[in-house]
C-alpha positions as protocol buffer text, in pm:
chain_id: "A"
residue {
  index: 1
  type: CYS
  ca { x: -1958 y: 1139 z: 1053 }
}
residue {
  index: 2
  type: CYS
  ca { x: -1916 y: 1495 z: 930 }
}
residue {
  index: 3
  type: GLY
  ca { x: -2230 y: 1631 z: 1069 }
}
residue {
  index: 4
  type: ILE
  ca { x: -2293 y: 1898 z: 1336 }
}
residue {
  index: 5
  type: ILE
  ca { x: -2129 y: 1822 z: 1665 }
}
residue {
  index: 6
  type: ARG
  ca { x: -2374 y: 1920 z: 1950 }
}
residue {
  index: 7
  type: SER
  ca { x: -2131 y: 1901 z: 2234 }
}
residue {
  index: 8
  type: MET
  ca { x: -1783 y: 1768 z: 2348 }
}
residue {
  index: 9
  type: SER
  ca { x: -1941 y: 1426 z: 2441 }
}
residue {
  index: 10
  type: ASP
  ca { x: -2047 y: 1402 z: 2096 }
}
residue {
  index: 11
  type: SER
  ca { x: -1716 y: 1493 z: 1929 }
}
residue {
  index: 12
  type: PRO
  ca { x: -1519 y: 1222 z: 1766 }
}
residue {
  index: 13
  type: ILE
  ca { x: -1194 y: 1034 z: 1896 }
}
residue {
  index: 14
  type: LEU
  ca { x: -885 y: 1041 z: 1661 }
}
residue {
  index: 15
  type: PHE
  ca { x: -673 y: 740 z: 1612 }
}
residue {
  index: 16
  type: LEU
  ca { x: -345 y: 785 z: 1404 }
}
residue {
  index: 17
  type: ASP
  ca { x: -110 y: 527 z: 1288 }
}
residue {
  index: 18
  type: SER
  ca { x: 125 y: 483 z: 990 }
}
residue {
  index: 19
  type: GLY
  ca { x: -95 y: 230 z: 833 }
}
residue {
  index: 20
  type: ILE
  ca { x: -329 y: -56 z: 950 }
}
residue {
  index: 21
  type: GLY
  ca { x: -123 y: -147 z: 1277 }
}
residue {
  index: 22
  type: GLY
  ca { x: -348 y: 76 z: 1501 }
}
residue {
  index: 23
  type: LEU
  ca { x: -681 y: -94 z: 1393 }
}
residue {
  index: 24
  type: ALA
  ca { x: -615 y: -360 z: 1633 }
}
residue {
  index: 25
  type: TYR
  ca { x: -614 y: -90 z: 1902 }
}
residue {
  index: 26
  type: TYR
  ca { x: -937 y: 68 z: 1744 }
}
residue {
  index: 27
  type: ARG
  ca { x: -1142 y: -257 z: 1747 }
}
residue {
  index: 28
  type: TYR
  ca { x: -1051 y: -325 z: 2107 }
}
residue {
  index: 29
  type: PHE
  ca { x: -1163 y: 23 z: 2200 }
}
residue {
  index: 30
  type: HIS
  ca { x: -1461 y: 51 z: 1993 }
}
residue {
  index: 31
  type: ALA
  ca { x: -1584 y: -291 z: 2131 }
}
residue {
  index: 32
  type: ARG
  ca { x: -1569 y: -142 z: 2480 }
}
residue {
  index: 33
  type: ASN
  ca { x: -1705 y: 195 z: 2368 }
}
residue {
  index: 34
  type: PRO
  ca { x: -1954 y: 151 z: 2081 }
}
residue {
  index: 35
  type: ALA
  ca { x: -2120 y: 491 z: 2113 }
}
residue {
  index: 36
  type: GLU
  ca { x: -1788 y: 678 z: 2053 }
}
residue {
  index: 37
  type: THR
  ca { x: -1727 y: 770 z: 1685 }
}
residue {
  index: 38
  type: ILE
  ca { x: -1376 y: 733 z: 1574 }
}
residue {
  index: 39
  type: ILE
  ca { x: -1185 y: 889 z: 1298 }
}
residue {
  index: 40
  type: TYR
  ca { x: -903 y: 660 z: 1216 }
}
residue {
  index: 41
  type: LEU
  ca { x: -615 y: 795 z: 998 }
}
residue {
  index: 42
  type: ALA
  ca { x: -372 y: 568 z: 805 }
}
residue {
  index: 43
  type: ASP
  ca { x: -63 y: 768 z: 685 }
}
residue {
  index: 44
  type: ARG
  ca { x: -24 y: 580 z: 380 }
}
residue {
  index: 45
  type: LEU
  ca { x: 176 y: 865 z: 224 }
}
residue {
  index: 46
  type: ASN
  ca { x: 444 y: 860 z: 494 }
}
residue {
  index: 47
  type: PHE
  ca { x: 463 y: 487 z: 562 }
}
residue {
  index: 48
  type: PRO
  ca { x: 666 y: 351 z: 733 }
}
residue {
  index: 49
  type: TYR
  ca { x: 754 y: 580 z: 1018 }
}
residue {
  index: 50
  type: GLY
  ca { x: 1027 y: 323 z: 1162 }
}
residue {
  index: 51
  type: THR
  ca { x: 1306 y: 457 z: 918 }
}
residue {
  index: 52
  type: LYS
  ca { x: 1257 y: 828 z: 972 }
}
residue {
  index: 53
  type: GLU
  ca { x: 1433 y: 1081 z: 1163 }
}
residue {
  index: 54
  type: ARG
  ca { x: 1273 y: 1167 z: 1493 }
}
residue {
  index: 55
  type: THR
  ca { x: 1223 y: 1563 z: 1424 }
}
residue {
  index: 56
  type: GLY
  ca { x: 1111 y: 1520 z: 1083 }
}
residue {
  index: 57
  type: LEU
  ca { x: 868 y: 1245 z: 1205 }
}
residue {
  index: 58
  type: ALA
  ca { x: 727 y: 1468 z: 1479 }
}
residue {
  index: 59
  type: ALA
  ca { x: 657 y: 1751 z: 1235 }
}
residue {
  index: 60
  type: VAL
  ca { x: 471 y: 1531 z: 981 }
}
residue {
  index: 61
  type: ILE
  ca { x: 263 y: 1420 z: 1280 }
}
residue {
  index: 62
  type: CYS
  ca { x: 199 y: 1753 z: 1407 }
}
residue {
  index: 63
  type: SER
  ca { x: 77 y: 1861 z: 1058 }
}
residue {
  index: 64
  type: LEU
  ca { x: -153 y: 1574 z: 1012 }
}
residue {
  index: 65
  type: VAL
  ca { x: -317 y: 1641 z: 1372 }
}
residue {
  index: 66
  type: GLU
  ca { x: -339 y: 1999 z: 1296 }
}
residue {
  index: 67
  type: LYS
  ca { x: -559 y: 1945 z: 991 }
}
residue {
  index: 68
  type: LEU
  ca { x: -765 y: 1681 z: 1149 }
}
residue {
  index: 69
  type: HIS
  ca { x: -832 y: 1901 z: 1452 }
}
residue {
  index: 70
  type: HIS
  ca { x: -928 y: 2186 z: 1226 }
}
residue {
  index: 71
  type: LYS
  ca { x: -1183 y: 1934 z: 1049 }
}
residue {
  index: 72
  type: PHE
  ca { x: -1319 y: 1742 z: 1307 }
}
residue {
  index: 73
  type: ARG
  ca { x: -1242 y: 1901 z: 1661 }
}
residue {
  index: 74
  type: PRO
  ca { x: -1162 y: 1571 z: 1827 }
}
residue {
  index: 75
  type: LYS
  ca { x: -1200 y: 1558 z: 2204 }
}
residue {
  index: 76
  type: LEU
  ca { x: -922 y: 1283 z: 2228 }
}
residue {
  index: 77
  type: VAL
  ca { x: -610 y: 1152 z: 2015 }
}
residue {
  index: 78
  type: VAL
  ca { x: -499 y: 826 z: 2042 }
}
residue {
  index: 79
  type: ILE
  ca { x: -142 y: 780 z: 1879 }
}
residue {
  index: 80
  type: ALA
  ca { x: -181 y: 412 z: 1791 }
}
residue {
  index: 81
  type: CYS
  ca { x: 174 y: 368 z: 1688 }
}
residue {
  index: 82
  type: ASN
  ca { x: 479 y: 323 z: 1909 }
}
residue {
  index: 83
  type: THR
  ca { x: 719 y: 491 z: 1681 }
}
residue {
  index: 84
  type: ALA
  ca { x: 499 y: 791 z: 1642 }
}
residue {
  index: 85
  type: SER
  ca { x: 449 y: 807 z: 2032 }
}
residue {
  index: 86
  type: VAL
  ca { x: 813 y: 794 z: 2121 }
}
residue {
  index: 87
  type: SER
  ca { x: 889 y: 1058 z: 1851 }
}
residue {
  index: 88
  type: ALA
  ca { x: 611 y: 1307 z: 1858 }
}
residue {
  index: 89
  type: LEU
  ca { x: 406 y: 1268 z: 2178 }
}
residue {
  index: 90
  type: ASP
  ca { x: 607 y: 1542 z: 2372 }
}
residue {
  index: 91
  type: THR
  ca { x: 576 y: 1790 z: 2065 }
}
residue {
  index: 92
  type: LEU
  ca { x: 206 y: 1712 z: 2032 }
}
residue {
  index: 93
  type: ARG
  ca { x: 130 y: 1794 z: 2395 }
}
residue {
  index: 94
  type: ALA
  ca { x: 337 y: 2103 z: 2390 }
}
residue {
  index: 95
  type: THR
  ca { x: 154 y: 2220 z: 2047 }
}
residue {
  index: 96
  type: PHE
  ca { x: -210 y: 2125 z: 2129 }
}
residue {
  index: 97
  type: ARG
  ca { x: -234 y: 2211 z: 2512 }
}
residue {
  index: 98
  type: ASP
  ca { x: -602 y: 2168 z: 2533 }
}
residue {
  index: 99
  type: LEU
  ca { x: -622 y: 1832 z: 2358 }
}
residue {
  index: 100
  type: PRO
  ca { x: -552 y: 1520 z: 2546 }
}
residue {
  index: 101
  type: PHE
  ca { x: -325 y: 1251 z: 2384 }
}
residue {
  index: 102
  type: VAL
  ca { x: -276 y: 888 z: 2455 }
}
residue {
  index: 103
  type: GLY
  ca { x: 46 y: 730 z: 2346 }
}
residue {
  index: 104
  type: THR
  ca { x: 120 y: 375 z: 2260 }
}
residue {
  index: 105
  type: VAL
  ca { x: 445 y: 260 z: 2434 }
}
residue {
  index: 106
  type: PRO
  ca { x: 573 y: -118 z: 2436 }
}
residue {
  index: 107
  type: ALA
  ca { x: 431 y: -309 z: 2738 }
}
residue {
  index: 108
  type: VAL
  ca { x: 768 y: -327 z: 2909 }
}
residue {
  index: 109
  type: LYS
  ca { x: 628 y: -302 z: 3272 }
}
residue {
  index: 110
  type: PRO
  ca { x: 434 y: -605 z: 3286 }
}
residue {
  index: 111
  type: ALA
  ca { x: 682 y: -813 z: 3083 }
}
residue {
  index: 112
  type: VAL
  ca { x: 940 y: -735 z: 3349 }
}
residue {
  index: 113
  type: GLN
  ca { x: 718 y: -775 z: 3645 }
}
residue {
  index: 114
  type: GLU
  ca { x: 635 y: -1146 z: 3512 }
}
residue {
  index: 115
  type: SER
  ca { x: 960 y: -1256 z: 3377 }
}
residue {
  index: 116
  type: ARG
  ca { x: 1121 y: -1558 z: 3531 }
}
residue {
  index: 117
  type: THR
  ca { x: 1432 y: -1548 z: 3344 }
}
residue {
  index: 118
  type: ARG
  ca { x: 1480 y: -1166 z: 3368 }
}
residue {
  index: 119
  type: ARG
  ca { x: 1539 y: -1153 z: 3002 }
}
residue {
  index: 120
  type: ILE
  ca { x: 1298 y: -950 z: 2784 }
}
residue {
  index: 121
  type: GLY
  ca { x: 1260 y: -937 z: 2412 }
}
residue {
  index: 122
  type: VAL
  ca { x: 1121 y: -625 z: 2254 }
}
residue {
  index: 123
  type: LEU
  ca { x: 1049 y: -635 z: 1881 }
}
residue {
  index: 124
  type: GLY
  ca { x: 982 y: -306 z: 1708 }
}
residue {
  index: 125
  type: THR
  ca { x: 1072 y: -55 z: 1427 }
}
residue {
  index: 126
  type: GLU
  ca { x: 1431 y: 84 z: 1418 }
}
residue {
  index: 127
  type: ARG
  ca { x: 1316 y: 416 z: 1579 }
}
residue {
  index: 128
  type: THR
  ca { x: 1143 y: 253 z: 1880 }
}
residue {
  index: 129
  type: ILE
  ca { x: 1425 y: 5 z: 1932 }
}
residue {
  index: 130
  type: GLU
  ca { x: 1683 y: 293 z: 1925 }
}
residue {
  index: 131
  type: ASP
  ca { x: 1478 y: 537 z: 2139 }
}
residue {
  index: 132
  type: PRO
  ca { x: 1627 y: 561 z: 2483 }
}
residue {
  index: 133
  type: TYR
  ca { x: 1274 y: 517 z: 2612 }
}
residue {
  index: 134
  type: ILE
  ca { x: 1289 y: 145 z: 2605 }
}
residue {
  index: 135
  type: ALA
  ca { x: 1594 y: 144 z: 2845 }
}
residue {
  index: 136
  type: ARG
  ca { x: 1433 y: 389 z: 3070 }
}
residue {
  index: 137
  type: LEU
  ca { x: 1123 y: 175 z: 3111 }
}
residue {
  index: 138
  type: ALA
  ca { x: 1321 y: -120 z: 3164 }
}
residue {
  index: 139
  type: SER
  ca { x: 1560 y: 66 z: 3425 }
}
residue {
  index: 140
  type: ARG
  ca { x: 1233 y: 191 z: 3600 }
}
residue {
  index: 141
  type: TYR
  ca { x: 1050 y: -151 z: 3644 }
}
residue {
  index: 142
  type: GLY
  ca { x: 1337 y: -402 z: 3642 }
}
residue {
  index: 143
  type: GLN
  ca { x: 1691 y: -290 z: 3666 }
}
residue {
  index: 144
  type: ASP
  ca { x: 1808 y: -656 z: 3691 }
}
residue {
  index: 145
  type: CYS
  ca { x: 1660 y: -764 z: 3375 }
}
residue {
  index: 146
  type: THR
  ca { x: 1835 y: -791 z: 3034 }
}
residue {
  index: 147
  type: ILE
  ca { x: 1674 y: -636 z: 2729 }
}
residue {
  index: 148
  type: THR
  ca { x: 1711 y: -760 z: 2368 }
}
residue {
  index: 149
  type: GLY
  ca { x: 1566 y: -546 z: 2117 }
}
residue {
  index: 150
  type: LEU
  ca { x: 1524 y: -639 z: 1762 }
}
residue {
  index: 151
  type: ALA
  ca { x: 1417 y: -404 z: 1479 }
}
residue {
  index: 152
  type: ALA
  ca { x: 1185 y: -568 z: 1226 }
}
residue {
  index: 153
  type: PRO
  ca { x: 1109 y: -339 z: 941 }
}
residue {
  index: 154
  type: GLU
  ca { x: 1050 y: -615 z: 716 }
}
residue {
  index: 155
  type: LEU
  ca { x: 769 y: -754 z: 926 }
}
residue {
  index: 156
  type: VAL
  ca { x: 608 y: -406 z: 939 }
}
residue {
  index: 157
  type: GLU
  ca { x: 617 y: -426 z: 558 }
}
residue {
  index: 158
  type: PHE
  ca { x: 473 y: -765 z: 554 }
}
residue {
  index: 159
  type: VAL
  ca { x: 178 y: -681 z: 786 }
}
residue {
  index: 160
  type: GLU
  ca { x: 97 y: -355 z: 595 }
}
residue {
  index: 161
  type: HIS
  ca { x: 111 y: -495 z: 239 }
}
residue {
  index: 162
  type: GLY
  ca { x: 84 y: -876 z: 275 }
}
residue {
  index: 163
  type: ILE
  ca { x: -110 y: -990 z: 570 }
}
residue {
  index: 164
  type: SER
  ca { x: -447 y: -962 z: 416 }
}
residue {
  index: 165
  type: GLY
  ca { x: -340 y: -1218 z: 150 }
}
residue {
  index: 166
  type: ALA
  ca { x: -110 y: -1444 z: 331 }
}
residue {
  index: 167
  type: THR
  ca { x: -139 y: -1807 z: 414 }
}
residue {
  index: 168
  type: ALA
  ca { x: -138 y: -1947 z: 753 }
}
residue {
  index: 169
  type: LEU
  ca { x: 216 y: -2091 z: 663 }
}
residue {
  index: 170
  type: GLU
  ca { x: 344 y: -1755 z: 546 }
}
residue {
  index: 171
  type: ARG
  ca { x: 222 y: -1589 z: 874 }
}
residue {
  index: 172
  type: ARG
  ca { x: 419 y: -1820 z: 1061 }
}
residue {
  index: 173
  type: ARG
  ca { x: 724 y: -1833 z: 882 }
}
residue {
  index: 174
  type: ALA
  ca { x: 725 y: -1444 z: 911 }
}
residue {
  index: 175
  type: VAL
  ca { x: 736 y: -1476 z: 1293 }
}
residue {
  index: 176
  type: LEU
  ca { x: 977 y: -1777 z: 1342 }
}
residue {
  index: 177
  type: PRO
  ca { x: 1301 y: -1579 z: 1276 }
}
residue {
  index: 178
  type: PHE
  ca { x: 1244 y: -1332 z: 1581 }
}
residue {
  index: 179
  type: ILE
  ca { x: 1118 y: -1610 z: 1801 }
}
residue {
  index: 180
  type: GLU
  ca { x: 1422 y: -1800 z: 1731 }
}
residue {
  index: 181
  type: GLN
  ca { x: 1650 y: -1501 z: 1803 }
}
residue {
  index: 182
  type: PHE
  ca { x: 1465 y: -1440 z: 2129 }
}
residue {
  index: 183
  type: ARG
  ca { x: 1487 y: -1806 z: 2233 }
}
residue {
  index: 184
  type: ARG
  ca { x: 1873 y: -1814 z: 2198 }
}
residue {
  index: 185
  type: CYS
  ca { x: 1887 y: -1543 z: 2420 }
}
residue {
  index: 186
  type: GLY
  ca { x: 1689 y: -1727 z: 2685 }
}
residue {
  index: 187
  type: VAL
  ca { x: 1394 y: -1447 z: 2655 }
}
residue {
  index: 188
  type: ASP
  ca { x: 1076 y: -1549 z: 2833 }
}
residue {
  index: 189
  type: ALA
  ca { x: 874 y: -1237 z: 2758 }
}
residue {
  index: 190
  type: VAL
  ca { x: 826 y: -1082 z: 2436 }
}
residue {
  index: 191
  type: VAL
  ca { x: 683 y: -736 z: 2385 }
}
residue {
  index: 192
  type: LEU
  ca { x: 514 y: -659 z: 2078 }
}
residue {
  index: 193
  type: GLY
  ca { x: 677 y: -294 z: 2024 }
}
residue {
  index: 194
  type: CYS
  ca { x: 481 y: -201 z: 1704 }
}
residue {
  index: 195
  type: THR
  ca { x: 106 y: -186 z: 1671 }
}
residue {
  index: 196
  type: HIS
  ca { x: 138 y: -370 z: 1317 }
}
residue {
  index: 197
  type: PHE
  ca { x: 253 y: -701 z: 1519 }
}
residue {
  index: 198
  type: LEU
  ca { x: -82 y: -732 z: 1668 }
}
residue {
  index: 199
  type: PHE
  ca { x: -201 y: -868 z: 1352 }
}
residue {
  index: 200
  type: LEU
  ca { x: 49 y: -1160 z: 1411 }
}
residue {
  index: 201
  type: ARG
  ca { x: -11 y: -1195 z: 1789 }
}
residue {
  index: 202
  type: GLU
  ca { x: -150 y: -1526 z: 1742 }
}
residue {
  index: 203
  type: GLU
  ca { x: 132 y: -1665 z: 1547 }
}
residue {
  index: 204
  type: PHE
  ca { x: 381 y: -1520 z: 1790 }
}
residue {
  index: 205
  type: ALA
  ca { x: 201 y: -1692 z: 2096 }
}
residue {
  index: 206
  type: GLN
  ca { x: 205 y: -2033 z: 1905 }
}
residue {
  index: 207
  type: ALA
  ca { x: 566 y: -1997 z: 1809 }
}
residue {
  index: 208
  type: GLY
  ca { x: 694 y: -1884 z: 2145 }
}
residue {
  index: 209
  type: ALA
  ca { x: 495 y: -2141 z: 2355 }
}
residue {
  index: 210
  type: PRO
  ca { x: 534 y: -2276 z: 2615 }
}
residue {
  index: 211
  type: GLU
  ca { x: 841 y: -2063 z: 2734 }
}
residue {
  index: 212
  type: MET
  ca { x: 749 y: -1733 z: 2598 }
}
residue {
  index: 213
  type: ARG
  ca { x: 469 y: -1506 z: 2698 }
}
residue {
  index: 214
  type: ILE
  ca { x: 379 y: -1234 z: 2454 }
}
residue {
  index: 215
  type: TYR
  ca { x: 274 y: -885 z: 2572 }
}
residue {
  index: 216
  type: ASP
  ca { x: 109 y: -596 z: 2391 }
}
residue {
  index: 217
  type: SER
  ca { x: -41 y: -268 z: 2520 }
}
residue {
  index: 218
  type: VAL
  ca { x: -383 y: -282 z: 2370 }
}
residue {
  index: 219
  type: ALA
  ca { x: -581 y: -289 z: 2699 }
}
residue {
  index: 220
  type: GLY
  ca { x: -366 y: -49 z: 2876 }
}
residue {
  index: 221
  type: VAL
  ca { x: -403 y: 211 z: 2578 }
}
residue {
  index: 222
  type: ALA
  ca { x: -789 y: 155 z: 2595 }
}
residue {
  index: 223
  type: ARG
  ca { x: -800 y: 202 z: 2975 }
}
residue {
  index: 224
  type: ARG
  ca { x: -593 y: 506 z: 2952 }
}
residue {
  index: 225
  type: ALA
  ca { x: -808 y: 656 z: 2688 }
}
residue {
  index: 226
  type: GLU
  ca { x: -1131 y: 581 z: 2890 }
}
residue {
  index: 227
  type: LEU
  ca { x: -996 y: 751 z: 3190 }
}
residue {
  index: 228
  type: LEU
  ca { x: -928 y: 1055 z: 3008 }
}
residue {
  index: 229
  type: LEU
  ca { x: -1271 y: 1064 z: 2838 }
}
residue {
  index: 230
  type: GLU
  ca { x: -1466 y: 1064 z: 3161 }
}
residue {
  index: 231
  type: PRO
  ca { x: -1434 y: 1440 z: 3242 }
}
residue {
  index: 232
  type: LEU
  ca { x: -1481 y: 1516 z: 2868 }
}
residue {
  index: 233
  type: GLY
  ca { x: -1843 y: 1332 z: 2880 }
}
residue {
  index: 234
  type: ARG
  ca { x: -1961 y: 1027 z: 2688 }
}
residue {
  index: 235
  type: PRO
  ca { x: -2232 y: 1034 z: 2393 }
}
residue {
  index: 236
  type: GLU
  ca { x: -2576 y: 901 z: 2504 }
}
residue {
  index: 237
  type: SER
  ca { x: -2638 y: 544 z: 2422 }
}
residue {
  index: 238
  type: GLY
  ca { x: -2795 y: 477 z: 2091 }
}
residue {
  index: 239
  type: THR
  ca { x: -2668 y: 463 z: 1718 }
}
residue {
  index: 240
  type: PRO
  ca { x: -2333 y: 649 z: 1666 }
}
residue {
  index: 241
  type: GLN
  ca { x: -2235 y: 822 z: 1359 }
}
residue {
  index: 242
  type: ARG
  ca { x: -2041 y: 567 z: 1139 }
}
residue {
  index: 243
  type: SER
  ca { x: -1671 y: 592 z: 1194 }
}
residue {
  index: 244
  type: LEU
  ca { x: -1409 y: 668 z: 932 }
}
residue {
  index: 245
  type: LEU
  ca { x: -1094 y: 507 z: 793 }
}
residue {
  index: 246
  type: LEU
  ca { x: -899 y: 791 z: 638 }
}
residue {
  index: 247
  type: VAL
  ca { x: -597 y: 713 z: 421 }
}
residue {
  index: 248
  type: THR
  ca { x: -337 y: 986 z: 312 }
}
residue {
  index: 249
  type: GLY
  ca { x: -181 y: 1028 z: -31 }
}
residue {
  index: 250
  type: THR
  ca { x: -313 y: 1100 z: -369 }
}
residue {
  index: 251
  type: MET
  ca { x: -277 y: 753 z: -536 }
}
residue {
  index: 252
  type: PRO
  ca { x: -589 y: 538 z: -582 }
}
residue {
  index: 253
  type: LEU
  ca { x: -669 y: 325 z: -304 }
}
residue {
  index: 254
  type: GLU
  ca { x: -530 y: -41 z: -306 }
}
residue {
  index: 255
  type: GLY
  ca { x: -800 y: -314 z: -284 }
}
residue {
  index: 256
  type: ALA
  ca { x: -670 y: -416 z: 78 }
}
residue {
  index: 257
  type: TRP
  ca { x: -805 y: -96 z: 197 }
}
residue {
  index: 258
  type: LEU
  ca { x: -1150 y: -178 z: 123 }
}
residue {
  index: 259
  type: HIS
  ca { x: -1103 y: -514 z: 271 }
}
residue {
  index: 260
  type: TYR
  ca { x: -981 y: -334 z: 585 }
}
residue {
  index: 261
  type: ALA
  ca { x: -1287 y: -91 z: 594 }
}
residue {
  index: 262
  type: GLN
  ca { x: -1532 y: -362 z: 562 }
}
residue {
  index: 263
  type: SER
  ca { x: -1390 y: -578 z: 807 }
}
residue {
  index: 264
  type: PHE
  ca { x: -1379 y: -302 z: 1092 }
}
residue {
  index: 265
  type: ASP
  ca { x: -1700 y: -147 z: 966 }
}
residue {
  index: 266
  type: LEU
  ca { x: -1541 y: 176 z: 884 }
}
residue {
  index: 267
  type: GLU
  ca { x: -1631 y: 424 z: 591 }
}
residue {
  index: 268
  type: LEU
  ca { x: -1333 y: 448 z: 368 }
}
residue {
  index: 269
  type: ARG
  ca { x: -1224 y: 774 z: 248 }
}
residue {
  index: 270
  type: LEU
  ca { x: -899 y: 961 z: 107 }
}
residue {
  index: 271
  type: LEU
  ca { x: -811 y: 1228 z: 347 }
}
residue {
  index: 272
  type: GLN
  ca { x: -758 y: 1486 z: 70 }
}
residue {
  index: 273
  type: ASP
  ca { x: -1111 y: 1435 z: -42 }
}
residue {
  index: 274
  type: ILE
  ca { x: -1254 y: 1566 z: 295 }
}
residue {
  index: 275
  type: LEU
  ca { x: -1013 y: 1845 z: 384 }
}
């Protein structure tokens, strides 16, 4: 993956998240664009993002992007994290003016457009739920809707550190308290506003059925990335260089990381070892 880049079309695409959440976005995008080489960064050192102050988090993410930009010269960056997107996208775009960015924001628009009860549930991190961006989205697409936002830091922790070994019952139990809260509020559209929650999408859909529909931004993020890639050029069909799963921090990698690397067909490396 670190070979000579012959042209912009051959340059890699960078995906960045606090941990494993964005892998669902990577998988969907990679399935549609198998010739593209992708560098996926999991910022284990600074996990979780949702409890951090906005300005400090933006500085952390800018520093990571700067290092990766210097090393890999990506043609596009996907911030595969809702919290990082609402906290750092403006700063990133102002800092790296020639580098296109795709953010991940909660899929409030389709939820608002399709809700019958006009009551929308948004599940995310503290930082995402508290950010005024959610209210602006709701106001723009459905002023008559009531938004119920729930912060679920414990669910982010469960996915990041426990999902790989969790039983079906444990996964279902993890989502039920949130579905029950939304149900009491009359919600019929639940927006998964944290990329980590995509690992539990099936459980949310089953627990919320039949009255609740579950929304995420996976397809929308992929379409936006593909649109921005068109003028940059696409690699010729063939066998791409193997994509990387880079993990921050100096501690030895936990066994779960090898599991994810194998499951998503990624080469696993510590970021510090290649910089």
